[in-house]
C-alpha positions in Angstrom: 81.8 113.4 112.6 83.5 110.4 110.2 85.1 107.8 111.8 88.5 108.5 110.5 88.6 112.4 111.8 87.3 110.8 115.5 90.1 108.3 115.3 92.4 110.6 114.5 91.7 113.2 117.3 91.2 110.2 119.7 94.7 108.8 118.8 97.2 111.9 118.7 95.0 113.3 122.1 96.4 109.9 123.8 100.0 110.4 122.2 100.2 113.8 123.3 98.7 113.7 127.0 100.1 109.9 127.7 102.9 108.9 125.2 106.5 108.3 126.1 108.5 110.8 125.2 112.3 109.4 123.6 114.0 112.6 124.0 117.4 111.8 125.5 117.6 108.7 123.6 119.7 107.6 120.4 117.4 108.4 117.9 117.8 107.3 114.0 115.6 110.2 112.5 116.8 114.1 112.3 115.4 117.2 111.1 117.4 118.6 108.3 119.1 121.0 110.0 121.1 117.8 111.9 119.4 117.6 115.2 117.5 114.5 116.5 113.9 114.4 115.7 112.2 113.0 119.1 108.8 111.7 119.4 105.8 111.3 121.7 104.7 107.8 120.9 102.6 104.7 121.8 102.6 101.2 121.4 99.9 99.0 119.9 97.4 101.1 118.1 94.3 99.2 116.2 91.9 101.4 114.7 88.7 99.8 112.4 87.0 101.4 109.6 83.8 99.9 108.1 84.3 100.4 104.3 80.7 99.2 103.9 79.6 102.1 105.8 81.7 105.5 104.7 84.9 106.5 103.6 88.0 106.6 106.0 89.4 110.6 104.6 90.4 113.1 106.9 88.3 116.2 107.1 90.2 117.8 109.7 92.7 118.6 106.7 92.6 117.4 103.0 94.1 114.4 101.5 95.1 114.6 98.2 94.0 111.8 96.6 95.2 111.4 93.4 98.6 111.8 94.6 98.0 109.6 97.7 96.4 107.0 95.2 99.6 107.8 92.7 102.2 106.3 95.4 99.8 103.1 96.0 100.2 102.2 92.3 104.0 103.1 92.5 103.8 100.0 94.8 101.4 97.7 94.1 100.7 98.2 90.0 104.1 99.6 88.8 106.2 97.3 91.4 108.7 100.3 91.4 111.5 101.2 93.6 112.3 104.1 91.5 111.3 107.6 91.7 111.2 108.5 88.5 108.2 106.7 87.9 106.6 108.5 91.2 104.8 111.6 89.7 105.6 113.6 93.4 108.4 114.2 95.3 107.5 111.7 98.7 110.6 109.5 98.4 113.3 111.9 97.1 115.5 111.8 100.3 115.5 108.4 100.1 117.0 107.8 96.2 120.3 107.7 95.1 121.6 109.1 92.5 120.1 106.9 89.8 116.4 107.3 91.4 116.5 103.7 93.3 115.5 103.4 97.3 116.8 100.3 96.8 115.4 96.8 97.2 112.2 98.4 99.3 108.5 98.7 99.0 107.3 98.1 94.7 110.5 96.0 94.5 109.4 93.1 96.9 106.2 92.9 95.5 107.1 92.5 92.0 109.5 89.6 92.7 108.1 86.1 91.1 107.9 83.1 93.3 106.7 79.5 92.0 103.6 77.9 93.3 102.0 74.5 92.5 99.5 77.2 90.6 102.2 78.9 88.1 104.7 82.0 89.1 102.8 84.5 90.5 104.6 87.7 92.3 103.1 88.6 95.6 100.2 91.3 93.9 99.3 88.6 91.5 99.2 85.6 94.0 96.9 87.6 96.0 94.3 88.5 93.0 95.0 84.8 92.2 93.8 83.5 95.7 91.2 86.8 95.8 89.3 85.2 92.6 89.7 81.1 92.9 90.4 80.6 96.7 88.7 83.4 98.5 88.2 81.1 101.6 92.3 80.9 102.2 93.1 82.0 105.0 97.5 82.4 103.6 96.0 86.1 101.9 99.5 88.1 103.0 101.3 90.4 100.8 105.2 90.9 102.9 107.6 93.6 102.3 110.0 93.1 105.3 112.2 90.4 103.7 114.9 90.5 105.9 117.5 88.9 103.5 117.1 92.2 101.7 117.1 94.9 104.4 120.6 96.0 104.1 119.8 97.1 100.4 116.9 99.0 101.6 117.3 102.4 102.0 114.9 102.6 104.3 112.7 99.7 105.7 109.5 99.5 104.9 106.8 101.3 107.4 103.2 100.1 106.0 104.9 96.6 105.6 102.0 93.7 105.1 98.3 93.5 104.3 96.2 90.3 105.0 92.9 90.0 103.4 90.2 87.9 104.6 86.6 87.2 103.0 83.5 86.7 104.4 80.2 86.4 103.2 81.5 88.2 99.6 83.2 91.0 101.4 86.7 91.4 101.8 88.0 92.7 105.1 92.0 93.8 105.3 94.3 94.7 108.0 97.4 97.1 106.9 100.1 95.9 109.4 102.7 99.4 110.2 106.0 99.3 112.2 106.0 102.9 112.2 103.7 106.2 111.8 104.1 109.6 111.9 100.9 110.7 112.5 100.8 113.8 111.0 102.8 113.5 107.7 101.0 110.2 107.2 98.1 109.0 108.7 95.6 110.2 106.7 97.7 109.3 103.7 98.2 105.6 104.3 94.9 105.2 105.4 93.3 106.6 102.4 95.8 105.0 100.3 95.0 101.3 102.0 91.0 102.0 101.9 91.0 102.8 98.1 93.4 99.2 98.1 90.7 97.1 99.7 87.9 98.4 97.8 89.7 97.9 94.2 90.9 94.7 95.2 87.2 93.4 96.1 86.2 95.5 93.0 88.2 93.3 90.4 87.4 89.9 92.4 83.7 90.3 92.9 83.6 91.0 96.7 81.9 94.2 98.6 85.2 95.7 100.4 84.5 95.4 104.2 86.1 96.1 107.0 89.6 97.8 107.5 91.9 97.7 109.9 95.5 99.7 110.5 97.2 98.1 113.3 100.8 100.6 114.2 102.9 99.4 116.6 104.6 102.8 117.0 102.1 105.6 116.4 104.0 108.9 117.0 104.1 112.3 117.3 107.4 114.6 116.4 108.1 116.8 118.8 108.5 119.8 116.6 104.8 118.7 115.0 102.9 119.2 118.4 101.6 122.4 118.2 100.4 121.4 114.8 98.7 118.7 115.8 97.0 120.5 118.8 95.6 123.3 115.9 94.7 120.2 114.3 92.4 118.4 116.5 90.4 121.5 117.9 88.7 121.4 114.3 85.2 120.4 113.7 85.4 118.0 111.3 83.1 117.5 108.4 80.7 114.1 107.1 82.8 111.7 105.4 82.9 111.5 101.5 81.9 109.0 99.5 84.8 107.1 97.1 83.5 106.8 93.8 85.8 105.1 90.8 85.6 103.8 87.3 83.6 100.3 88.5 83.3 99.6 84.7 87.1 98.4 84.9 87.9 94.8 86.0 91.4 94.9 85.4 93.5 95.6 88.4 96.2 96.9 86.6 94.0 99.2 84.1 93.2 101.5 86.7 94.9 105.1 87.6 94.5 107.8 90.1 92.4 110.1 87.9 89.9 107.3 88.3 89.0 108.0 92.1 87.3 110.6 93.2 85.9 111.8 96.7 82.3 113.3 96.5 81.1 115.7 99.0 84.5 116.1 100.4 84.6 119.1 102.6 88.1 119.4 104.7 89.4 122.5 106.4 92.6 124.3 105.1 95.8 123.4 106.6 98.4 125.7 104.8 101.2 125.4 107.6 104.5 123.7 106.2 105.3 120.0 108.5 108.9 119.8 108.8 109.7 116.1 108.0 112.1 114.1 109.7 114.6 112.0 107.7 
């Protein structure tokens, strides 16, 4: 069993068995039919993955690597807030008639600021520090800009990354305010594990620990039967991540450069209802 599967099962079991229901409260999210989307939830989940040991891809169901990396690059490479720059329909529900999701996600990473060393946006500042000042305790990106929240069509869920270098290894924390366990957990873990590997590679480092901190980990009421079915499956061993290591420029990578070797997974054909 891979660690990603083990932690997913543990977290889902905890939420279902002892999580708090928000039924009867005024929730923001709703189902496409207009009814409130209630959840079972737990506060303060912290999952640790040793990227030097294995790549944390779920095998209980397939995580589509290329699509996940494309969304990651939409935010971190293209620094876009427009769904026309994204090769999937993940964000369609939050886009306006022009395709914009407002001043959210990639928009925030692309805003430039002036530092003593020059002008950088958040991604380029992080890359500069990893290469030139790896001992820094200030290597942080943050999408949760209160001054722009009013102009975001959805407040950022995965909102901040903190990097820390120890003995040539890049350790990274993803801070997430809210996580839909069924629809997004495996997806986000794979995305930011890829990001940790990539940031380490282009900075001459090795990937170390990846920590995923979730403030509100939840399972929607209509997802519970699907999750119960999923976590009864027997996981396979974790796959191995391979990518184009001859490339050294962060911006030269494409989603097709990343592959999962020996990736075995269970079929999961049920349609997941998405709360919006």
